[in-house]
N, C-alpha and C positions, 0 to 999 in steps of 0.2 A: 557507797566511794567511792570514787574513780580513780584511779590513779597509770598514770602518764608517766614513762617509764621515757627519757629521752636521751639520744649518744647526743655527743658533741658534734659543731658541725668540724669541718676537716680544717686540719690547721697544713702546714708546708711538705710537716715530715708525715702527715698520712699520707698526701698528697707521692711520696716519693718513697712508702714502704717501708718507712725505718717507725722501728721500735722505741717507742715513746718512753714509755711506762712512767715513774716519778720524776725522774732524772731530765728529763727535758718538756718543759714544761709552757708550751708555743702554746701563742693567740691564736684566733683559728681566723682564715682566710674571710676580709670584709667581703668579698664580692658573693660568698657561699649565704649571707641570711637575707637576703632579701625572700632568696625560694622559699628559707624554712618558715620567714612572717606570714606566706603563703600557708601552711600546715595549720600554724597556731593558731591564724586568722579565725581558718574552719572550726579548729577545738572549741574556740571561742562562741565562735555561732554557733556549736551546737549542745553547749552546754552551760553558758551565760543562765539561762533561765532554773537552771536543774542545781545550781549548786550555791550553798551559803556562804562560803570562804574558798577563795584559792590560796594554796600554798605553795613554794617549790621549795627543796631541797637541791644539793648539791656536792657534789664531793670538791672539794678542795684547789684543786686544777684550775689554771687561772679561764682551758677552755672551756671549763664546764661554769664555772662564775661568770664568764662573758655569757653565756644561754642561759643559763638562769635572769640574769640579768634581762636580755630579748626579753625572754617570758615576763617573767615583773611589769617591766614599760608595757607589753601587751593586754595587761591584764593588771594593769593601775593593779599593783601587790604591794604595798606601800612599806612591808614589813621584807627587811634584808632575807634572800635566799639563809635557810638554817644548814650550816657548813657541817658537813659532817665526815669524817675522816676514814669510814668502816667505805665512804662507796669510793674511794680514791680511785687510782689505776693501776692494775697487778701489778708488784714489783718485781718486774725483770730479771731482775741482778746484774749481771754483766750482757747479758743478750740488751741492755737496752743503749740506744741510739745506733745500732745497728742494722743490719739490711738483712733482711732471711739467707741469701746467700752467700753472706757473713756467719752463719750462726751455723747457718748446716756445716761449711768448709771447719768452723773450731771447731763442732759441738757434735757429730756427725749421729752417735748415741741416740742425746737428749733430744737433737733436731729429731729423730724418725716417730721418738715415742710421743714429743708434742703433736707429732701431727697425723698418728695414729691412736695411741691411747695418751690424752695429757690429763685425764686424771694420774699418771704415774709417776709426772713431771713435776718436781721441785725445780726451781729454777736456778740457777750456779747462783749466791749469796741473794737471794730471791723468797721467792713462796710460792706454793704449789697453789693447782684452782679448788682442791679442796678447801685452801686455808679459805682462799676470794668468794668461794661459795659462805662459807660461816659468818664470816664478818659481814658478809654483805644482805644476805637474810636472815639473819641478828639487827639491824638495823633498818631493813621495811618493816621490822614486826612490832621494832622500837616506834617508827613514827606509827605507826597505822594503832600501835596501842594506845597512842598519846594523843589522838583523835575522837575528841568528845563528839563535835558533829559529823556525823552518817554522810550526811552529805556534801562533804568535800570534795575538793579537786583538789587533788594532790598530784607534782611535778616533781618528780625525781630527773635531776640531767649530774648524770655517770657517762663511765667508757663500755666500750664493748663487751667484754669479759664481764662485766659485775651486773650486766645487761642479762646476760647470755646464762650465766649461775643463777641468778633467780630467776629465770624463767623453767631451766634445768629443773631447779625446786618447787618451783608450783606446779611445775606437771607430769613430777617424778619420774626424771627422762636421768637418764645418767650421764655427768657428767661427760664420757668418755662419745657420747653424742651430739657436744656442745654444735658441732662446723654443720649440722640441720639446719640451723637457725644461720638466718643472714640479718643482721643489724649492720644497717649503712649508716654511713654517717651522716646527722641532723633525723634520724629515723624515730619514729615515736609508737611507743607500743604500748596499746593499753591495758591497761587489766580493768575489773571488776569485781 
């Protein structure tokens, strides 16, 4: 089984450096789709012979559902993407819709911990990265367990921290090391 963790393409807020979280559900920038299509077509050409089925799972966020549809169209997947709440963006609580400078000015201690020791942070009126990791990993394990065919190719479309939390868990890396990974908008992380 091959699993591709796909981060959604950029939105206007991604480009501006604004933390969207769950409350700021913007669409992807249409001009960014073309370059992603090159990546996804390359994956298709390399895996079409190996797979019995291609399945798409997605966060409920609009930006992820749009990406899931792009993938479904390229692979001619007739089934609608499976939507899982557990794949949703980190709940940044009061930080949603704000720039890093605003957060740093308003909550300097939390911001410092967020940058240096993210495992200790629970966003005001939001969640912690440990909670993100628990729900994301639980969802991943549920998806894998449901697979009857071992040669399926799965696409899981989600958000940067969800993907980082899964990768940290799989590699047994502490959450505080999450900044080691660069998960760009439109990037694809392959798991086997």
